[in-house]
N, C-alpha and C positions, 0 to 999 in steps of 0.2 A: 576554360569554361569563362562567361561575365560573371561576375563580381555580382555576388546575389544583395541586393537594399534590404532596408531593415523592415519593408513592407513583407518581404518573404519571411524572416524570423517572425516576424511579429503572426504572421499567418501558422509557421510551425507550433508555435508557442500556442496559440488557443486552440489549434488541433489539439495536441498534447494535455493541454489542461480538461476539454472535455470528454476524452476519452481516459484520463485519470481520476476526473469523478466518476465516470460509468465503473470504472473495474471495484474504487474503491464500493462505491453504493454495492454490488454484486458482490462484493468479498465478505464484506462487511455482515448484509445480510443472512449469507452463506454459512457465517458463524455464528450470528447470533440466534438461526433455525437449530441449529450443534445444540448453542447451550442450552435453549428453549427443550431441546429433547431429550436434554442429560437430568433436568429437573425436573420435568413427569413422569421421565422414569422413578424417581425419588420423590412424587407427588411434590412436589414443590411447585404451588401457581404463580405464574408470571405476572408481567405487563409489559409487552412492549411499545417501546413510540420511537420516531426517529433517531434520535441519540443514545439508547440505554438502554438494557433489561433491566427491570427490578423485578429481586424477586421477592415474594410477598410469604415470608415466614420469618419467625422469629430469630435472632443471632443464635441461639440456646436450641433451635432444631435442626441444625446443622450437626453431622455427622462428618468423622474424617473422609468417608468413603464418598459419601455428597459432596464435599468442597470438592476432593478429588477429581470428582466425574463432570463434575459442571465447571469450575475454574481451571483445571487440569488438562482433560481431555481437546476443547475447543482448539485453544490456541498449538498440541501435538498434531493435529489435523491439518491446520491451517498450514503446517512445517510440509507437511507429506503431501499438502494440497500443491503449493508451490510445484515441490518434487514433480509433477503429475504436469506442473503446467510447463515446469523447463522442458519435462520429455517432449510437450507439443508442439512448444516453441521450434525446438532445435529441427524437427519434422518440417517446418516452413521457415526455418531461418533464412534460407536466400530468395524468399518471396519479396513481392517492391509494396504488397498493401498494407494498408494501416491495421490492419486486423492484427498483427505482429505486435504492434504497439500494446494493444489490450493485453495482449498475453506478457509482453515484458511489466506492464503497469498492474498486473493482475496478480505475476509471480514477485514483484515488490513487496503488496501487500498482502500477503501468504507470509513471505517472510518477516516482516515488520509483525505479523501477528502473532508471531511465535518470538521469536531473539527481541523485540521490541517490548513486548509483555516482561520479556525475562529482565529488563532494564527500567520498563517505567511502573510493571505492578508490581517488581520487588520493591521500587524506592516509595511510591507513594501507598503502598501494602491493599491494594487492589487486584484484581483480576486474577492471574497468577501467581500474584503478593499473596492471596489469603491461602493458598497453596502452602508457600514456603510460612506463614505464621502456625497452619497446623502439623508443622511437621517440626515445629520448633527450632528452626533453624537461628542460629545465632548472627550476631549482626556480621561478622566477620564472613561466613558464607553467603549473607544477602551480598555482601560486597563482590565475593566471588561469583556470583549470579551476574548481577549487572554488568561486572568487567566479561562475564563469558558471553553475555547478551551483544555490548557493545564490539568485540572482537570478532565473536561472529558475522554481527550486519557488515562490518567494516573487509572480513574475508573474500564474505559472497559479493561483492562489490567489486573487489578486486579482483577475484576470479572472474567476475562477470564484463568485464570493463569493454572487452573486446566485444559481446553480447550486444550490448546497450550500446555501441558504436555505431555497430552494421547496420541499425537500424535508420543511418542515414542514406539509405540506399534509395528508400523511399520521394525523397529530394535532389539527391546529387548522386550525381556520376562518380565524385570522388570525396574522399574524407581528407581534407591535408591539412596544414601548419595555419592556412590562413582563414577555412572555417569551420574549425576542428570547435574549439572552443564556442562562439555564436553558435553554431549545432545546440553542444551539451548543455549550456545555459538557456537556450529556446524550448529544446526538446525536453529536458529534466530538472534543471534547477528551478525557472520562472514556473512551469505549471506545479510544483509541491510546492511552492510558496502561493500561488494564486489560488490553485485548489484548496489546499488545507483552509485558507479563507475564506473561502464560498460555502466550505463543510461548516465551517465553525461558526460563520452567519445564520446559516440555514438553523444551525442547531440553537442558537439562544430560544428562549431563555436555558436551556439546558445545558449549554454548553461548558464541560469542566475542568479543569488541569490534567486530569487523568487521559480524556479525549484530545486533548489539545500535545499534551506530550506523546500519547502515543500516536498520532496522525507524522507529529514533524519526525519519529523516531527513521523513518522510512529516508529522510534525509543522509543519515549517516550512510546507506547503500551509495550514495553518490559522491562521496568527501574523496577516496580512492579516482573515479573518475576524472575529477577535476586533475587532479593530481600525478595520475597518468598520461591524461590528455595531452599534457603538452610536449610529454614525452617520446609519447608511439611513435611510429613510424606509418607515413600515410597510406589509406586506404585507397582503392580503388576497384571499383564494380562495372560498369560497362559504358559502352558509348550511348545507350539510349538518349535519347531524348526523354527531359522531365521539368512537368508543371507544378511549380508548388502554389497551391492556393486554398482555401479553405473547404474543410469536410463539412459543411453544415449539414449532411445526418447527423454524423455527432453529435454536434453542437444542439441540436432539437433532441436528439434523443437523450444529451446531459440535460438539459432543461426539464423535460418529461419526466424523468426518471427522478430526480431532485424536488419540483414539484409538486409532481404526486405520491412520492412518499412520503413527504414533509405535511401532506392536506390529509393522505389514509391515514397516517398514524399518531397525529397533529393530538388527540385523545391520547393515547394508548391502547394496546388491546387485549386483554386475558384470555389468559391459555388455562 
């Protein structure tokens, strides 16, 4: 097979970045709606903007049950959502379309929505960290929670390495030592960096350390992919010809969703 020039890897990176942004907006919107649903159940009004959900209540009005429901249930349901997406992906794993990549990114965002919350929320006392505070868990317990979240994300990435790498069959007939790491960086690492950078820029002036670290936690999933990527055996798919080109419809959809949600939620919506 002819060596692929850098322009083809650039197309892969742009396609994956667009799908990364689409999946982020989809998963984040679902999780925020769940958070609002649980807040309304406890008669707590909220305001939702592009980057966050604000709860219109005094700190003293929170009860242990409302804290557990509003800040604990959405991450747990995010984990369950990730499992559902994984099951769906396994049913279409041998297809060649880019839609599978949307499922992969949604799976990653859902997993980061739970285990990333365990790390970042506990560290910054936000999100799931509020539940930790209300359970009066001491510093040792917090450290264990952070390490569990980190270990689980790393472990999920380790177990999912072949699933991630198999997505190369959209572009290549085989994934060998020569093209494996360029593909990993083009399909996953660069889109995470570029996608998060775009999301953080669009979130200005409401960008926060919590949001930045939550978005960045997804990179832990791909550390084992990089570590294992150099040692795995070559993967051969089929002999059907492939054409690597820009998926313009995903790029346009990402721009429409990103700009549409930013404008629509610019002044916040009261619920």
